[in-house]
Phi, psi and omega in degrees: 000128181296135179078009181295333182302324183287330174292319177299315181299317180296319179296316182293314181295326177297316179295323178297315179299316182292332176297327177279314187291339181295343176295340178244013179071025182252162181205142174260129176265314180231109186300324184286322185269330191279353181265359193295332179267357175084347186293313180293324178295316179296316177298319178299315180296319179297321182292310186285332182265347183060029178229140181276147169256127186254157171059043172257166182282109184280345176226066182290131181242328183251164185303320183298318180294322178295316179297321178298316178300313182291322177299320178296320178296318180294318178296321177300318180296321179296321178293337177273010182061033175269121184280116178248129184241121172058037176227135177226180182301322182298329181292324180283314177298324179280000173063047176282104188299313183298314182289326178294317177297321177297323178296314180295321178298322177298320178293321179298316178300314185293312191252350183246315192264296184224042174048043172085016180294335176099163183282141178173167183297325181291323177300312176298320184299317182298312179295319181298319180295323178296316179297318179297326180291334181276326180228065189300328184285350180280347179054053178293131182232351182201186180249021179231278186299326182296341184249003192291328182267001174081348183289324179296320178297315179299319180291326177295316178298317180295325180294325182269338178224076184306134179095000184274335183222134175277098186294333181293338182277355183281151174223134179292350179276356180235066186297320183294316178296320178299315182294321177299317179295314182297314181293322179295314181289327176297322178289316185288319187263332187240000181059031175276118183295141183277065181282346177245128181278152178303320180298323181285332179291326184258010182299153179300320180249084183290156174252114184300317184295327177294317180294318178300314181300314180296312184292335181297335179296330187293337182292338186249011183284152171253111183302143179254156173293132181259117177270167182302326184287346183250001180283127178273117182051050187292154177177134182261154178289135181302134176077001183254139176260123181252139175241121185210155179130165184296335185291350177246005178289152186291342180207176178098002179251138181247148179300140178086355180252144180292135176235149182211160175206165181252141169249111188252120178257181176227180183300325184290336180234028182297333182267003180293146177273116181264127179235136178235124177240130178236129183231142172241098190066236178266001185265131175276137182258132178302139183233137174248123179247117183250117178298143181258001177091354180233036182064016176246168186222150166256123182255127181235148176204160179235103177288126184270340184232150172287142180149194184260129179245144176250126181244118178256131173240117186243141173242113185052040175085357181251141178297135172282169181300128180096343180277144358281152178262141177255123182238125177262115182266130181257182177254121180280123179257123177267120183299330180287346181257013178257128179231153183247132179239128174095003177266090186290131177275340175279179179300132187211152171246005180295142181236030175203152173207175181227149177249121181257132184242129176239157177270187184294344179261012180062028172257157179304129181273120178295134182244126177265353181196172176278114184269004189246155167237125180251126182236126175260134174234123183183207185297335184206168179289153182229126177278142185228138174229151184237144171230123184261125173260101193302308189283329185271355178068037183235136173244116176276133180241122174247141182220159182226107179256120182271355181231130177288158177143189182268134182231148170255129183247113178258130178238116182224162178286133184295325186279321186254341183080003180289140173282142176284170182302127178093344181280142002279153179257148178248124180230163175232123178265121190291311181224157178301136182279153178294140180289136179229177183229140171272113182267120184243136169284163179264027175276102189300327185283328183222072185290126180256138181235136177225137178245134178208160182281133183231029181299131173059026178276141172277170179302316182297317180293319180298311182297319179296319181292321179298317183289347177270352179286142177301128180091350182247012186297333183265012181302130180250331175204159180233153184203173174222165179262137183214137180277125177235117181062032178086355181249136179286122184238155180268116184248116179294146174261114187236343185209182182295327178298318177298319180297318179298322179294320179296315181296315183300323184258007178050049184274165177268132176268132177251138182246133177251132171270163187299315185288345181252007186297336182262013185290354175297330178251149181107179182263115183253134172274113183265342176203134180218108178288170181296321181232083181294149176237351182201149173255134172240118188244126180256132180232119184282173181254196185290340184264001188222201176212183187294346184246302189293329178304324187253026178257127184294169177290352173260018179061039176249126176282092195288335175302325179270320187280323185259311184302319184291337176290321180275332183226073186294344181264010179269137170272125184255128180230147173234142180248130177243141180217165184278101183291331180292321178295319180295321183298338179276316184256342178049039184256114174286334179298312180294312182295316183291323179296318178293322178299316179300319178300317180294320179297320180294321180298324181268007176057040175293134186114348176290335178233162171306145189236135171244132180250141177228118185234143177248126176056238180302329179301324177295322177294321179296320177297317177302315182300316181298315184290325177289323185283319189241110181295334180301317180286328176304312186295335183257002182272130179248352179178156179218140171239126179256127174254111178047049175270131177284101185280322190248328183198159174225160174237134182293332180296315182294322178294323180292317179295320187280312187256346189072021182254122180266107183256018184299324184298325180246019188297315182300315181292321180297315179298321179295320179296315179301316180297319179294320177295324181299308182287324180295320180290324181301325181291340181286337178055048179265140178300126184206164172213153182236142175243138184239145175286151182234349179232153182288154170249117184053042175083003184238123169266092190296312181239096181292164181304325181299340179251325181287339174265106185283348181059033173290149176288166175306144017272017178282149178223151181233140181224111170283130185261119182297136175060034177240130174263187187298326182271313185293343178304326180261004185234067181299151179289323181202179187291344180274352180299144182300321183297334176269318182298322179298321177294316181298317178297320177298315180294322178295322179297322179294000000 
């Protein structure tokens, strides 16, 4: 039927809205007609944004009141940075179907799929790549035909909930039955809401946006243990031992809670001796194995600490397929057990408060990281810093508000988005607070922060005060970061003029001690958990350094601030080297030998290793892996950002860097070509990201070079609207250049 896709879209989008609105007992019957008074739209916005809309007409009767409600909703969306194109209040009151569906799609993008990154090929690409990583043999290429016979959906459900669907019983000749089974099991086993009907999934004229919306739910599911009673057409492969259940999943388990999984045998190995060993570091964890009566077992254990656990499942002393399993156990935070101390609701000039966390037994909850996000909403922006007291379960929050007035303070869990008890809080700041500075040592592993008032201080007074701070006694120079020509640069503070600039722009002062003054070069540990399970190493290119290359456009050093939130058990390292020295001799032998020395000092190779290189840094990583088999054996993945895999031109390097490499150009090109072919033979899982727009008129690494055209498991992604520098400097965590890396790390 011509135009059937828009009917499918309306049905799917209506179900998505109702999935949100059911939290308030509300429901949309007709998406086009039911939004005209603005009430359901306002409720929907409040639910998905976790923010209230105030002073709207709760009982609109006349056209003007309805228009006011919708206008208020549209203005709210604009403040939320939701891009609305060609839609106004009259379009919703006038029941413009196409524009209303476009509005709902914008909300789905913002709050469901990629936190407002917006529609585009890269947004689709990120989700598509995640789906392909879960069912790689299905060769998924789109969001329509690849899902039409229902088998891909069933395989996706089985991949996330092993044992839920008997894939051998599927037939591509029964698409409707397959889709019914997949959607039913996704709801039962994974809590994925059935917002897309089986009939609409297999329709002749599919709606791509409906399929994208439905599949986006799968990225956030927590797999459940599948019991015999819930397996759809269950059946195990003869002679194969299967291990399945939530207890072996890489995440989703909390310390102090019972976890379990099943070890399922068959007739051919019913007499095999099954052994399960679980270790937390050097500590063995007690395991309970309960026979199920069919030569299979339910294995239970209780992890007492947050961290990385190794689970071995052995059959007659040999590891079964997939063993050993790595499980990252987190700390469960109960919002009802979080309390705030020092956040005055009356007029206040206080600029700090603390969040106290207790466990279910009302004892201090040990914290391995900061689990909170604090957001101030009021007359002006407010900077926030956190200090975590691990053993006492306290997070100190310091903030600096430069404008007096009433503020709403929202405190929510970073992982779930839940508000803690009492949040949001309403406070009034009586007068603008004095500007202060966070003074940081350059010890990457254990960064210390102190805030103090520096109004009208001269350089001499400022420097003297810093050196009197505990831990800062050895400070030799101070500096701040400043963007020059689009690049973040380190600017020393030497006189009163420098101090005035810092005060005027409310910048952060960084302090260097004498023994750490050379930390710009070498391998720096920027984050190290108590029990690391993997190393992630960042290597900058010819245009950057160990810090600014990996600093977001919001001035966030994202390897430490973002990566550690998603992968708390990763040890993060950055390598810095003298690019000017390399530009003179262009010797990978010299550069690589020193890199190897640094890697050995930090014992790289003790854990599985992921390498991330920008430009020349990617070539250096290739050289290391080709040269030293030890690093090859421990490498589990590499991501290249604008690395020239196949060729370079001396003209582009001269325009971009002002570096004339003509004298060694022939040898350099030969080296690049040799690294290209040598790395391909290693067959290491990797992906490359390429720049697509020039920086200052120069496309330094064109697609023809940033795409190495390696066979699988390599993948290539051209990043829209990214130049050579911004490719490594995402604006936020939803940017494609960052999301592609995160999906790659999750796959590993």
